[in-house]
MDTraj code that builds the backbone (N, CA, C; nanometers):
import mdtraj as md
import numpy as np

residues = "MET GLY ILE ALA GLU ARG ARG GLU ARG GLU ARG GLN GLU ARG ARG LYS GLY ILE LEU GLU ALA ALA GLU LYS VAL PHE LEU SER LYS GLY ILE LEU ALA ALA SER MET ASP GLU ILE ALA LEU LEU ALA GLU LEU SER LYS GLY THR LEU TYR LEU TYR PHE THR SER LYS GLU ASP LEU TYR VAL ALA VAL SER THR GLU SER LEU GLY ALA LEU ARG ASP LEU MET GLN GLU ALA SER PHE GLY ALA SER ASP GLY LEU SER ALA LEU ASN GLN ILE GLY LYS ALA TYR TYR ARG PHE ALA ARG ARG PHE PRO GLU ARG PHE ARG MET VAL PHE LEU ASN ASN ALA PRO GLU PHE TYR GLY ASN VAL ALA ASP GLU THR LEU ALA THR LYS ALA GLU TYR SER ARG ALA CYS ALA ILE CYS LEU VAL ASN ALA VAL SER ARG ALA GLN GLU GLU GLY VAL LEU ASN PRO ASP VAL PRO CYS GLY THR ILE ALA GLN LEU LEU TRP ALA HIS THR THR GLY ILE ILE THR LEU PHE SER ASP SER TYR TYR GLU ASP PRO ASP LEU TRP SER VAL PRO ALA ILE HIS GLU ILE LEU LYS THR SER TRP THR THR THR LEU LYS SER PHE ALA THR GLY GLN GLY VAL THR ARG ILE GLN GLU ILE ASP LEU LYS SER GLU".split()
xyz = np.array([
    [6.1662, 7.4435, 10.3785],
    [6.2684, 7.5117, 10.2987],
    [6.2042, 7.5707, 10.1731],
    [6.2294, 7.6985, 10.1469],
    [6.1722, 7.7641, 10.0319],
    [6.2412, 7.7246, 9.9024],
    [6.1833, 7.7692, 9.7896],
    [6.2386, 7.7364, 9.6583],
    [6.3791, 7.7942, 9.6422],
    [6.3968, 7.9188, 9.6856],
    [6.5271, 7.9840, 9.6715],
    [6.6343, 7.9100, 9.7520],
    [6.5992, 7.8711, 9.8751],
    [6.6963, 7.8000, 9.9591],
    [6.7314, 7.6642, 9.8991],
    [6.6306, 7.5936, 9.8447],
    [6.6556, 7.4636, 9.7848],
    [6.7435, 7.4760, 9.6605],
    [6.7201, 7.5766, 9.5805],
    [6.8010, 7.5970, 9.4608],
    [6.9453, 7.6301, 9.4966],
    [6.9617, 7.7095, 9.6013],
    [7.0979, 7.7445, 9.6428],
    [7.1704, 7.6218, 9.6958],
    [7.1012, 7.5376, 9.7704],
    [7.1635, 7.4157, 9.8210],
    [7.2033, 7.3249, 9.7051],
    [7.1160, 7.3131, 9.6067],
    [7.1471, 7.2315, 9.4901],
    [7.2662, 7.2886, 9.4137],
    [7.2710, 7.4202, 9.4057],
    [7.3827, 7.4851, 9.3374],
    [7.5143, 7.4557, 9.4085],
    [7.5142, 7.4646, 9.5413],
    [7.6355, 7.4382, 9.6182],
    [7.6769, 7.2918, 9.6072],
    [7.5802, 7.2013, 9.6068],
    [7.6110, 7.0590, 9.5921],
    [7.6694, 7.0297, 9.4543],
    [7.6149, 7.0956, 9.3520],
    [7.6678, 7.0758, 9.2170],
    [7.8093, 7.1321, 9.2063],
    [7.8311, 7.2478, 9.2675],
    [7.9651, 7.3072, 9.2658],
    [8.0661, 7.2161, 9.3356],
    [8.0250, 7.1590, 9.4473],
    [8.1120, 7.0667, 9.5204],
    [8.1456, 6.9459, 9.4344],
    [8.0458, 6.8935, 9.3621],
    [8.0699, 6.7794, 9.2751],
    [8.1672, 6.8121, 9.1633],
    [8.1570, 6.9339, 9.1089],
    [8.2501, 6.9767, 9.0037],
    [8.3915, 6.9852, 9.0583],
    [8.4069, 7.0429, 9.1775],
    [8.5393, 7.0556, 9.2385],
    [8.6012, 6.9187, 9.2656],
    [8.5210, 6.8261, 9.3140],
    [8.5728, 6.6915, 9.3428],
    [8.6166, 6.6205, 9.2154],
    [8.5364, 6.6340, 9.1100],
    [8.5733, 6.5721, 8.9824],
    [8.6979, 6.6381, 8.9248],
    [8.7036, 6.7707, 8.9329],
    [8.8184, 6.8445, 8.8788],
    [8.9463, 6.8083, 8.9529],
    [8.9375, 6.7936, 9.0849],
    [9.0564, 6.7581, 9.1615],
    [9.1133, 6.6243, 9.1144],
    [9.0272, 6.5264, 9.0919],
    [9.0730, 6.3955, 9.0466],
    [9.1420, 6.4051, 8.9109],
    [9.0855, 6.4830, 8.8213],
    [9.1442, 6.4961, 8.6875],
    [9.2749, 6.5743, 8.6934],
    [9.2763, 6.6841, 8.7668],
    [9.3975, 6.7663, 8.7757],
    [9.5117, 6.6896, 8.8424],
    [9.4794, 6.6130, 8.9456],
    [9.5840, 6.5396, 9.0164],
    [9.6409, 6.4261, 8.9311],
    [9.5590, 6.3708, 8.8459],
    [9.6060, 6.2588, 8.7636],
    [9.6739, 6.3054, 8.6350],
    [9.6341, 6.4243, 8.5842],
    [9.6872, 6.4677, 8.4548],
    [9.7623, 6.5999, 8.4576],
    [9.7391, 6.6806, 8.5606],
    [9.8006, 6.8121, 8.5626],
    [9.7146, 6.9131, 8.4888],
    [9.7468, 7.0407, 8.5089],
    [9.6667, 7.1482, 8.4529],
    [9.6694, 7.1495, 8.3004],
    [9.7837, 7.1192, 8.2400],
    [9.7962, 7.1302, 8.0950],
    [9.7216, 7.0191, 8.0209],
    [9.7340, 6.8957, 8.0692],
    [9.6727, 6.7823, 7.9997],
    [9.5245, 6.7661, 8.0318],
    [9.4801, 6.8196, 8.1431],
    [9.3401, 6.8057, 8.1824],
    [9.2502, 6.8857, 8.0881],
    [9.1273, 6.8392, 8.0734],
    [9.0323, 6.9107, 7.9878],
    [8.8989, 6.9246, 8.0592],
    [8.8261, 7.0280, 8.0222],
    [8.6938, 7.0487, 8.0795],
    [8.5989, 6.9364, 8.0390],
    [8.6214, 6.8780, 7.9206],
    [8.5375, 6.7654, 7.8769],
    [8.5502, 6.6478, 7.9734],
    [8.6742, 6.6160, 8.0137],
    [8.6968, 6.5049, 8.1070],
    [8.6329, 6.5333, 8.2418],
    [8.6478, 6.6559, 8.2866],
    [8.5917, 6.6928, 8.4164],
    [8.4395, 6.6853, 8.4132],
    [8.3803, 6.7348, 8.3047],
    [8.2343, 6.7301, 8.2906],
    [8.1845, 6.5861, 8.2885],
    [8.2578, 6.4999, 8.2177],
    [8.2191, 6.3593, 8.2100],
    [8.2215, 6.2942, 8.3475],
    [8.3278, 6.3215, 8.4231],
    [8.3405, 6.2627, 8.5562],
    [8.2352, 6.3185, 8.6518],
    [8.2028, 6.4460, 8.6357],
    [8.1026, 6.5097, 8.7221],
    [7.9604, 6.4782, 8.6777],
    [7.9484, 6.4114, 8.5621],
    [7.8186, 6.3759, 8.5047],
    [7.7340, 6.4996, 8.4764],
    [7.8008, 6.5990, 8.4170],
    [7.7362, 6.7239, 8.3794],
    [7.7793, 6.7606, 8.2382],
    [7.7106, 6.8528, 8.1780],
    [7.7546, 6.9015, 8.0484],
    [7.8690, 7.0005, 8.0683],
    [7.9522, 7.0141, 7.9654],
    [8.0622, 7.1094, 7.9770],
    [8.0089, 7.2508, 7.9950],
    [7.8959, 7.2787, 7.9331],
    [7.8368, 7.4107, 7.9478],
    [7.8002, 7.4421, 8.0916],
    [7.7566, 7.3382, 8.1646],
    [7.7220, 7.3593, 8.3056],
    [7.8439, 7.3999, 8.3861],
    [7.9603, 7.3431, 8.3531],
    [8.0828, 7.3790, 8.4242],
    [8.1105, 7.5280, 8.4115],
    [8.0832, 7.5812, 8.2917],
    [8.1126, 7.7230, 8.2683],
    [8.0108, 7.8158, 8.3347],
    [7.9030, 7.7597, 8.3854],
    [7.8111, 7.8403, 8.4647],
    [7.8679, 7.8669, 8.6038],
    [7.9622, 7.7809, 8.6447],
    [8.0214, 7.7920, 8.7782],
    [8.1642, 7.8461, 8.7753],
    [8.2371, 7.8178, 8.6680],
    [8.3768, 7.8594, 8.6587],
    [8.4039, 7.9161, 8.5197],
    [8.4788, 8.0246, 8.5155],
    [8.4968, 8.0959, 8.3891],
    [8.5900, 8.0247, 8.2923],
    [8.6763, 7.9374, 8.3412],
    [8.7753, 7.8715, 8.2561],
    [8.8331, 7.7509, 8.3289],
    [8.9102, 7.6723, 8.2582],
    [8.9801, 7.5599, 8.3215],
    [9.0757, 7.6120, 8.4280],
    [9.1403, 7.7243, 8.4001],
    [9.2341, 7.7822, 8.4965],
    [9.1618, 7.8295, 8.6223],
    [9.0443, 7.8874, 8.6031],
    [8.9636, 7.9315, 8.7171],
    [8.9269, 7.8117, 8.8042],
    [8.8899, 7.7027, 8.7410],
    [8.8542, 7.5817, 8.8146],
    [8.9755, 7.5238, 8.8861],
    [9.0898, 7.5279, 8.8206],
    [9.2124, 7.4763, 8.8823],
    [9.2472, 7.5544, 9.0098],
    [9.2418, 7.6871, 9.0008],
    [9.2730, 7.7686, 9.1181],
    [9.1684, 7.7472, 9.2268],
    [9.0436, 7.7273, 9.1881],
    [8.9387, 7.7002, 9.2875],
    [8.9662, 7.5702, 9.3614],
    [9.0120, 7.4681, 9.2891],
    [9.0451, 7.3399, 9.3526],
    [9.1620, 7.3572, 9.4490],
    [9.2665, 7.4267, 9.4048],
    [9.3824, 7.4472, 9.4925],
    [9.3452, 7.5324, 9.6129],
    [9.2490, 7.6227, 9.5950],
    [9.2034, 7.7062, 9.7057],
    [9.1322, 7.6231, 9.8112],
    [9.0574, 7.5214, 9.7684],
    [8.9929, 7.4312, 9.8634],
    [9.0974, 7.3613, 9.9504],
    [9.2089, 7.3222, 9.8883],
    [9.3164, 7.2576, 9.9639],
    [9.3805, 7.3561, 10.0607],
    [9.3964, 7.4800, 10.0163],
    [9.4517, 7.5827, 10.1046],
    [9.3585, 7.6064, 10.2229],
    [9.2291, 7.5984, 10.1975],
    [9.1326, 7.6117, 10.3065],
    [9.1442, 7.4983, 10.4066],
    [9.1731, 7.3785, 10.3565],
    [9.1917, 7.2640, 10.4468],
    [9.3144, 7.2854, 10.5347],
    [9.4212, 7.3399, 10.4761],
    [9.5411, 7.3692, 10.5543],
    [9.5122, 7.4761, 10.6585],
    [9.4386, 7.5778, 10.6195],
    [9.3997, 7.6827, 10.7146],
    [9.3260, 7.6231, 10.8340],
    [9.2321, 7.5337, 10.8074],
    [9.1551, 7.4719, 10.9153],
    [9.2457, 7.3916, 11.0084],
    [9.3409, 7.3180, 10.9512],
    [9.4339, 7.2387, 11.0318],
    [9.5188, 7.3292, 11.1211],
    [9.5666, 7.4391, 11.0654],
    [9.6503, 7.5305, 11.1421],
    [9.5717, 7.5957, 11.2550],
    [9.4514, 7.6392, 11.2250],
    [9.3699, 7.7047, 11.3279],
    [9.3322, 7.6068, 11.4382],
    [9.2978, 7.4864, 11.3993],
    [9.2630, 7.3838, 11.4983],
    [9.3836, 7.3489, 11.5852],
    [9.5025, 7.3449, 11.5229],
    [9.6242, 7.3090, 11.5964],
    [9.6595, 7.4128, 11.7015],
    [9.6389, 7.5399, 11.6678],
    [9.6773, 7.6458, 11.7607],
    [9.5727, 7.6701, 11.8689],
    [9.4499, 7.6272, 11.8426],
    [9.3424, 7.6505, 11.9388],
    [9.3675, 7.5720, 12.0673],
    [9.3641, 7.6397, 12.1779],
    [9.3802, 7.5736, 12.3064],
    [9.5236, 7.5492, 12.3483],
    [9.6214, 7.5934, 12.2664],
    [9.7622, 7.5774, 12.3056],
    [9.7892, 7.6562, 12.4331],
    [9.8704, 7.5993, 12.5197],
    [9.8931, 7.6604, 12.6508],
    [9.9715, 7.7907, 12.6443],
    [10.0532, 7.8075, 12.5399],
    [10.1324, 7.9300, 12.5269],
    [10.1722, 7.9476, 12.3804],
    [10.2375, 8.0600, 12.3506],
    [10.2734, 8.0918, 12.2135],
    [10.3677, 7.9924, 12.1495],
    [10.4680, 7.9475, 12.2235],
    [10.5640, 7.8533, 12.1677],
    [10.4967, 7.7194, 12.1368],
    [10.4080, 7.6774, 12.2241],
    [10.3332, 7.5534, 12.1992],
    [10.2445, 7.5681, 12.0757],
    [10.1851, 7.6865, 12.0604],
    [10.1018, 7.7120, 11.9422],
    [10.1851, 7.7039, 11.8154],
    [10.3055, 7.7616, 11.8181],
    [10.3947, 7.7536, 11.7021],
    [10.4303, 7.6092, 11.6706],
    [10.4614, 7.5344, 11.7739],
    [10.4968, 7.3938, 11.7553],
    [10.3818, 7.3158, 11.6916],
    [10.2601, 7.3400, 11.7402],
    [10.1446, 7.2682, 11.6880],
    [10.1119, 7.3101, 11.5439],
    [10.1301, 7.4372, 11.5140],
    [10.1062, 7.4850, 11.3777],
    [10.2070, 7.4223, 11.2815],
    [10.3330, 7.4175, 11.3233],
    [10.4354, 7.3550, 11.2399],
    [10.4054, 7.2093, 11.2141],
    [10.3608, 7.1380, 11.3166],
    [10.3243, 6.9972, 11.3007],
    [10.2074, 6.9816, 11.2044],
    [10.1106, 7.0727, 11.2154],
    [9.9928, 7.0649, 11.1289],
    [10.0313, 7.0834, 10.9825],
    [10.1210, 7.1770, 10.9568],
    [10.1655, 7.2009, 10.8193],
    [10.2401, 7.0789, 10.7654],
    [10.3297, 7.0257, 10.8446],
    [10.4063, 6.9074, 10.8040],
    [10.3129, 6.7883, 10.7812],
    [10.2141, 6.7737, 10.8693],
    [10.1182, 6.6640, 10.8574],
    [10.0360, 6.6785, 10.7288],
    [9.9987, 6.8007, 10.6951],
    [9.9245, 6.8257, 10.5715],
    [10.0065, 6.7829, 10.4499],
    [10.1348, 6.8200, 10.4481],
    [10.2221, 6.7849, 10.3357],
    [10.2406, 6.6345, 10.3242],
    [10.2451, 6.5658, 10.4379],
    [10.2627, 6.4205, 10.4370],
    [10.1372, 6.3485, 10.3917],
    [10.0240, 6.3905, 10.4460],
    [9.8995, 6.3181, 10.4191],
    [9.8395, 6.3518, 10.2831],
    [9.8625, 6.4745, 10.2379],
    [9.8034, 6.5187, 10.1112],
    [9.9105, 6.5776, 10.0193],
    [10.0080, 6.4971, 9.9803],
    [10.1183, 6.5497, 9.8991],
    [10.0735, 6.6087, 9.7662],
    [9.9720, 6.5490, 9.7039],
    [9.9255, 6.6019, 9.5762],
    [9.8597, 6.7383, 9.5957],
    [9.7851, 6.7536, 9.7036],
    [9.7227, 6.8834, 9.7323],
    [9.8293, 6.9884, 9.7644],
    [9.9330, 6.9471, 9.8356],
    [10.0432, 7.0396, 9.8634],
    [10.1032, 7.0892, 9.7328],
    [10.1203, 6.9988, 9.6382],
    [10.1738, 7.0368, 9.5078],
    [10.0849, 7.1415, 9.4412],
    [9.9569, 7.1195, 9.4442],
    [9.8656, 7.2126, 9.3788],
    [9.8712, 7.3509, 9.4415],
    [9.8812, 7.3541, 9.5730],
    [9.8796, 7.4829, 9.6424],
    [10.0119, 7.5568, 9.6287],
    [10.1235, 7.4839, 9.6404],
    [10.2528, 7.5508, 9.6518],
    [10.3479, 7.5309, 9.5343],
    [10.3329, 7.4236, 9.4586],
    [10.4296, 7.3971, 9.3529],
    [10.3776, 7.4302, 9.2138],
    [10.2484, 7.4326, 9.1966],
    [10.1914, 7.4582, 9.0649],
    [10.1251, 7.5950, 9.0578],
    [10.1799, 7.6897, 9.1301],
    [10.1271, 7.8251, 9.1294],
    [10.1724, 7.8934, 9.0012],
    [10.0835, 7.9161, 8.9095],
    [10.1231, 7.9699, 8.7793],
    [10.0524, 8.1023, 8.7524],
    [10.1121, 8.2141, 8.7935],
    [10.0476, 8.3452, 8.7756],
    [10.0212, 8.3801, 8.6306],
    [10.0926, 8.3162, 8.5368],
    [10.0758, 8.3519, 8.3971],
    [9.9347, 8.3246, 8.3456],
    [9.8596, 8.2339, 8.4119],
    [9.7238, 8.2115, 8.3639],
    [9.6187, 8.2744, 8.4545],
    [9.6621, 8.3580, 8.5468],
    [9.5658, 8.4177, 8.6372],
    [9.4728, 8.5167, 8.5689],
    [9.5068, 8.5565, 8.4479],
    [9.4172, 8.6430, 8.3744],
    [9.2873, 8.5733, 8.3390],
    [9.2872, 8.4396, 8.3416],
    [9.1675, 8.3617, 8.3115],
    [9.0922, 8.3185, 8.4370],
    [9.1324, 8.3711, 8.5508],
    [9.0721, 8.3308, 8.6780],
    [8.9806, 8.4420, 8.7282],
    [8.8641, 8.4029, 8.7742],
    [8.7662, 8.5004, 8.8222],
    [8.8179, 8.5729, 8.9458],
    [8.7815, 8.6991, 8.9573],
    [8.8247, 8.7795, 9.0727],
    [8.7778, 8.7165, 9.2038],
    [8.6585, 8.6592, 9.2024],
    [8.6051, 8.5965, 9.3239],
    [8.6923, 8.4793, 9.3691],
    [8.7405, 8.4005, 9.2725],
    [8.8263, 8.2869, 9.3049],
    [8.9577, 8.3351, 9.3643],
    [9.0168, 8.4364, 9.3034],
    [9.1428, 8.4910, 9.3530],
    [9.1251, 8.5538, 9.4908],
    [9.0110, 8.6189, 9.5122],
    [8.9845, 8.6815, 9.6419],
    [8.9730, 8.5764, 9.7517],
    [8.9089, 8.4644, 9.7199],
    [8.8955, 8.3562, 9.8180],
    [9.0318, 8.2969, 9.8506],
    [9.1145, 8.2763, 9.7487],
    [9.2485, 8.2232, 9.7723],
    [9.3298, 8.3187, 9.8593],
    [9.3207, 8.4486, 9.8325],
    [9.3924, 8.5483, 9.9117],
    [9.3429, 8.5487, 10.0563],
    [9.2123, 8.5310, 10.0730],
    [9.1536, 8.5272, 10.2080],
    [9.2077, 8.4086, 10.2872],
    [9.2144, 8.2923, 10.2248],
    [9.2649, 8.1739, 10.2928],
    [9.4144, 8.1882, 10.3250],
    [9.4881, 8.2477, 10.2323],
    [9.6313, 8.2706, 10.2561],
    [9.6520, 8.3625, 10.3749],
    [9.5716, 8.4679, 10.3816],
    [9.5818, 8.5612, 10.4944],
    [9.5481, 8.4914, 10.6255],
    [9.4493, 8.4039, 10.6221],
    [9.4093, 8.3333, 10.7441],
    [9.5233, 8.2446, 10.7955],
    [9.5942, 8.1778, 10.7033],
    [9.7098, 8.0967, 10.7431],
    [9.8174, 8.1855, 10.8046],
    [9.8422, 8.2985, 10.7394],
    [9.9455, 8.3899, 10.7885],
    [9.9087, 8.4458, 10.9253],
    [9.7844, 8.4847, 10.9417],
    [9.7389, 8.5415, 11.0686],
    [9.7540, 8.4406, 11.1811],
    [9.7231, 8.3164, 11.1531],
    [9.7360, 8.2109, 11.2537],
    [9.8800, 8.2032, 11.3045],
    [9.9748, 8.2068, 11.2116],
    [10.1161, 8.1981, 11.2485],
    [10.1628, 8.3262, 11.3162],
    [10.1205, 8.4410, 11.2640],
    [10.1586, 8.5699, 11.3230],
    [10.1071, 8.5805, 11.4658],
    [9.9847, 8.5374, 11.4899],
    [9.9276, 8.5458, 11.6251],
    [10.0071, 8.4609, 11.7243],
    [10.0527, 8.3448, 11.6804],
    [10.1316, 8.2590, 11.7688],
    [10.2663, 8.3233, 11.8005],
    [10.3288, 8.3846, 11.6998],
    [10.4567, 8.4538, 11.7225],
    [10.4358, 8.5712, 11.8177],
    [10.3303, 8.6475, 11.7930],
    [10.3008, 8.7631, 11.8782],
    [10.2788, 8.7197, 12.0232],
    [10.2112, 8.6092, 12.0393],
    [10.1857, 8.5574, 12.1739],
    [10.3165, 8.5190, 12.2425],
    [10.4068, 8.4555, 12.1673],
    [10.5363, 8.4179, 12.2244],
    [10.6173, 8.5419, 12.2620],
    [10.6013, 8.6491, 12.1859],
    [10.6691, 8.7740, 12.2199],
    [10.6124, 8.8339, 12.3484],
    [10.4823, 8.8326, 12.3604],
    [10.4182, 8.8871, 12.4802],
    [10.4561, 8.8076, 12.6049],
    [10.4848, 8.6798, 12.5871],
    [10.5193, 8.5930, 12.6997],
    [10.6687, 8.5964, 12.7310],
    [10.7434, 8.6787, 12.6566],
    [10.8850, 8.6960, 12.6852],
    [10.9770, 8.5916, 12.6263],
    [10.9275, 8.5114, 12.5341],
    [11.0090, 8.4065, 12.4719],
    [11.0842, 8.4590, 12.3505],
    [11.0183, 8.5455, 12.2727],
    [11.0790, 8.6036, 12.1528],
    [11.0925, 8.7544, 12.1683],
    [11.1923, 8.8093, 12.1023],
    [11.2225, 8.9527, 12.1096],
    [11.1047, 9.0342, 12.0560],
    [11.0446, 9.1182, 12.1389],
    [10.9273, 9.1956, 12.0953],
    [10.9625, 9.3085, 11.9995],
    [11.0912, 9.3416, 11.9860],
    [11.1319, 9.4508, 11.8982],
    [11.1331, 9.4105, 11.7507],
    [11.1278, 9.2799, 11.7240],
    [11.1255, 9.2316, 11.5858],
    [10.9807, 9.2158, 11.5430],
    [10.9421, 9.2698, 11.4276],
    [10.8027, 9.2548, 11.3826],
    [10.7611, 9.1080, 11.3785],
    [10.6473, 9.0784, 11.4377],
    [10.6033, 8.9385, 11.4422],
    [10.5814, 8.8826, 11.3015],
    [10.5436, 8.9704, 11.2075],
    [10.5246, 8.9257, 11.0706],
    [10.6531, 8.8774, 11.0064],
    [10.7646, 8.9400, 11.0419],
    [10.8941, 8.8994, 10.9867],
    [10.9295, 8.7574, 11.0307],
    [10.9134, 8.7309, 11.1587],
    [10.9440, 8.5971, 11.2104],
    [10.8506, 8.4940, 11.1483],
    [10.7227, 8.5276, 11.1391],
    [10.6247, 8.4348, 11.0819],
    [10.6567, 8.4040, 10.9354],
    [10.6951, 8.5063, 10.8590],
    [10.7275, 8.4853, 10.7179],
    [10.8497, 8.3957, 10.7015],
    [10.9477, 8.4127, 10.7875],
    [11.0667, 8.3275, 10.7810],
    [11.0316, 8.1817, 10.8093],
    [10.9523, 8.1589, 10.9118],
    [10.9128, 8.0216, 10.9448],
    [10.8339, 7.9587, 10.8301],
    [10.7411, 8.0349, 10.7731],
    [10.6595, 7.9855, 10.6626],
    [10.7464, 7.9549, 10.5402],
    [10.8359, 8.0484, 10.5088],
    [10.9207, 8.0311, 10.3900],
    [11.0148, 7.9122, 10.4055],
    [11.0748, 7.8982, 10.5238],
    [11.1668, 7.7869, 10.5472],
    [11.0935, 7.6528, 10.5347],
    [10.9764, 7.6437, 10.5967],
    [10.9026, 7.5176, 10.5954],
    [10.8597, 7.4804, 10.4538],
    [10.8018, 7.5762, 10.3837],
    [10.7576, 7.5510, 10.2466],
    [10.8760, 7.5159, 10.1566],
    [10.9849, 7.5905, 10.1719],
    [11.1025, 7.5667, 10.0887],
    [11.1643, 7.4301, 10.1112],
    [11.1747, 7.3893, 10.2360],
    [11.2355, 7.2591, 10.2674],
    [11.1501, 7.1449, 10.2132],
    [11.0202, 7.1518, 10.2364],
    [10.9327, 7.0458, 10.1859],
    [10.9344, 7.0430, 10.0333],
    [10.9343, 7.1615, 9.9714],
    [10.9403, 7.1688, 9.8256],
    [11.0710, 7.1105, 9.7726],
    [11.1799, 7.1389, 9.8408],
    [11.3111, 7.0898, 9.7982],
    [11.3140, 6.9378, 9.7916],
    [11.2486, 6.8752, 9.8881],
    [11.2467, 6.7296, 9.8943],
    [11.1285, 6.6688, 9.8187],
    [11.0434, 6.7529, 9.7631],
    [10.9150, 6.7062, 9.7135],
    [10.9250, 6.5981, 9.6073],
    [11.0100, 6.6148, 9.5077],
    [11.0135, 6.5188, 9.3973],
    [11.0410, 6.3769, 9.4456],
    [11.1475, 6.3607, 9.5250],
    [11.1807, 6.2260, 9.5713],
    [11.0780, 6.1742, 9.6704],
    [11.0229, 6.2612, 9.7530],
    [10.9271, 6.2159, 9.8527],
    [10.7940, 6.1780, 9.7892],
    [10.7544, 6.2481, 9.6828],
    [10.6286, 6.2146, 9.6190],
    [10.6417, 6.0907, 9.5308],
    [10.7605, 6.0681, 9.4760],
    [10.7830, 5.9486, 9.3960],
    [10.7817, 5.8230, 9.4823],
    [10.8289, 5.8347, 9.6057],
    [10.8332, 5.7209, 9.6966],
    [10.7800, 5.7653, 9.8328],
    [10.6484, 5.7493, 9.8575],
    [10.5882, 5.7942, 9.9841],
    [10.6558, 5.7357, 10.1072],
    [10.7207, 5.6182, 10.0921],
    [10.7851, 5.5574, 10.2085],
    [10.8982, 5.6437, 10.2615],
    [10.9500, 5.7326, 10.1770],
    [11.0603, 5.8175, 10.2213],
    [11.0171, 5.9159, 10.3302],
    [10.8849, 5.9344, 10.3437],
    [10.8391, 6.0230, 10.4507],
    [10.8750, 5.9671, 10.5882],
    [10.9003, 5.8382, 10.5961],
    [10.9357, 5.7796, 10.7247],
    [11.0814, 5.8054, 10.7602],
    [11.1590, 5.8485, 10.6612],
    [11.2997, 5.8782, 10.6881],
    [11.3072, 6.0065, 10.7697],
    [11.3862, 6.0088, 10.8764],
    [11.3869, 6.1252, 10.9648],
    [11.4528, 6.2496, 10.9071],
    [11.5160, 6.2394, 10.7910],
    [11.5923, 6.3528, 10.7386],
    [11.5109, 6.4812, 10.7298],
    [11.3941, 6.4754, 10.6639],
    [11.3167, 6.5976, 10.6441],
    [11.2655, 6.6529, 10.7770],
    [11.2266, 6.5649, 10.8666],
    [11.1813, 6.6093, 10.9982],
    [11.2942, 6.6785, 11.0743],
    [11.4138, 6.6220, 11.0697],
    [11.5268, 6.6815, 11.1407],
    [11.5674, 6.8153, 11.0808],
    [11.5599, 6.8250, 10.9479],
    [11.5935, 6.9520, 10.8823],
    [11.4925, 7.0597, 10.9199],
    [11.3654, 7.0234, 10.9214],
    [11.2626, 7.1195, 10.9617],
    [11.2821, 7.1641, 11.1067],
    [11.3135, 7.0682, 11.1925],
    [11.3354, 7.1012, 11.3335],
    [11.4533, 7.1967, 11.3484],
    [11.5623, 7.1689, 11.2766],
    [11.6795, 7.2557, 11.2825],
    [11.6472, 7.3948, 11.2302],
    [11.5700, 7.4006, 11.1215],
    [11.5326, 7.5293, 11.0633],
    [11.4516, 7.6130, 11.1618],
    [11.3530, 7.5510, 11.2237],
    [11.2682, 7.6242, 11.3177],
    [11.3450, 7.6679, 11.4422],
    [11.4212, 7.5768, 11.5006],
    [11.4924, 7.6124, 11.6234],
    [11.5972, 7.7195, 11.5955],
    [11.6681, 7.7103, 11.4842],
    [11.7684, 7.8106, 11.4501],
    [11.7047, 7.9467, 11.4290],
    [11.5948, 7.9497, 11.3553],
    [11.5258, 8.0765, 11.3295],
    [11.4735, 8.1379, 11.4587],
    [11.4067, 8.0569, 11.5395],
    [11.3486, 8.1091, 11.6626],
    [11.4558, 8.1525, 11.7621],
    [11.5652, 8.0768, 11.7690],
    [11.6730, 8.1141, 11.8614],
    [11.7340, 8.2493, 11.8248],
    [11.7364, 8.2793, 11.6954],
    [11.7960, 8.4067, 11.6530],
    [11.7116, 8.5256, 11.6979],
    [11.5867, 8.5005, 11.7360],
    [11.4993, 8.6079, 11.7842],
    [11.4595, 8.5864, 11.9302],
    [11.5209, 8.4893, 11.9969],
    [11.4806, 8.4541, 12.1327],
    [11.5374, 8.5492, 12.2369],
    [11.4652, 8.5620, 12.3457],
    [11.5161, 8.6323, 12.4624],
    [11.6015, 8.5330, 12.5413],
    [11.6640, 8.5797, 12.6477],
    [11.7467, 8.4907, 12.7281],
    [11.6697, 8.3719, 12.7820],
    [11.5498, 8.3970, 12.8315],
    [11.4702, 8.2877, 12.8876],
    [11.4085, 8.2000, 12.7790],
    [11.4014, 8.2541, 12.6559],
    [11.3373, 8.1795, 12.5489],
    [11.4251, 8.0736, 12.4860],
    [11.5592, 8.0917, 12.4929],
    [11.6510, 7.9999, 12.4249],
    [11.6312, 7.8566, 12.4722],
    [11.6233, 7.8373, 12.6025],
    [11.6078, 7.7026, 12.6563],
    [11.4755, 7.6410, 12.6145],
    [11.3688, 7.7194, 12.6182],
    [11.2373, 7.6675, 12.5846],
    [11.2269, 7.6274, 12.4372],
    [11.2981, 7.6978, 12.3528],
    [11.2903, 7.6691, 12.2098],
    [11.3479, 7.5314, 12.1782],
    [11.4289, 7.4779, 12.2663],
    [11.4812, 7.3429, 12.2460],
    [11.3691, 7.2399, 12.2411],
    [11.2516, 7.2788, 12.2926],
    [11.1393, 7.1860, 12.2987],
    [11.0704, 7.1695, 12.1627],
    [11.0988, 7.2572, 12.0678],
    [11.0357, 7.2506, 11.9360],
    [11.0619, 7.1163, 11.8704],
    [10.9560, 7.0520, 11.8239],
    [10.9704, 6.9239, 11.7551],
    [10.8533, 6.9090, 11.6592],
    [10.8818, 6.9191, 11.5299],
    [10.7749, 6.9186, 11.4314],
    [10.7388, 6.7790, 11.3815],
    [10.7947, 6.6751, 11.4423],
    [10.7666, 6.5414, 11.3938],
    [10.6172, 6.5159, 11.3976],
    [10.5642, 6.4733, 11.2836],
    [10.4204, 6.4489, 11.2705],
    [10.3882, 6.3028, 11.2983],
    [10.2804, 6.2829, 11.3720],
    [10.2385, 6.1468, 11.4058],
    [10.1926, 6.0740, 11.2796],
])
top = md.Topology()
chain = top.add_chain()
for i, resn in enumerate(residues, 1):
    res = top.add_residue(resn, chain, resSeq=i)
    for name in ("N", "CA", "C"):
        top.add_atom(name, md.element.get_by_symbol(name[0]), res)
traj = md.Trajectory(xyz[None], top)
């Protein structure tokens, strides 16, 4: 390995360490109370070193939330891979999203509940571009599954696949967000079937409104309950 390659690897490892330290501080204190001094101390680096990698505390915060969004993207893509048909892919993607919210509630908060555009002026363009890329990847995954279901005659092909995908995404995010405060205060509440049943009703109702005659029966199979 050459000098340049070794330096780049060290740089990436240091960046990863900063992100891990920042995530712990942000999750425990929030964006407002957290400080770069605390993050530097936890990462065992000088505060000046942090600014070599991130332009501001806000830039670092968005970078951390972007890592979580990337994890969700990976879960969604993995869930849809190998699905036997479009409806099965949608079902698996929905389960993956629900599973992400259950297993990583704090990360879900960072990605979806603490989105604060007012400080985006302090965020590097590269960080924002990466976040936009990951968001598009999540959307594409869902759009492709809807498009596949349309091609297979389950959903009405005359409705833009993006419209159906956006509705499913918005409903799922909104429902989980609505329940977020009580569910995050008491993780045991995730075992209560209420949120799962509401999500199932939301998905089946939305999909049925765009279903073909043969698709209505199949949509009854939708079940987002996460293991």
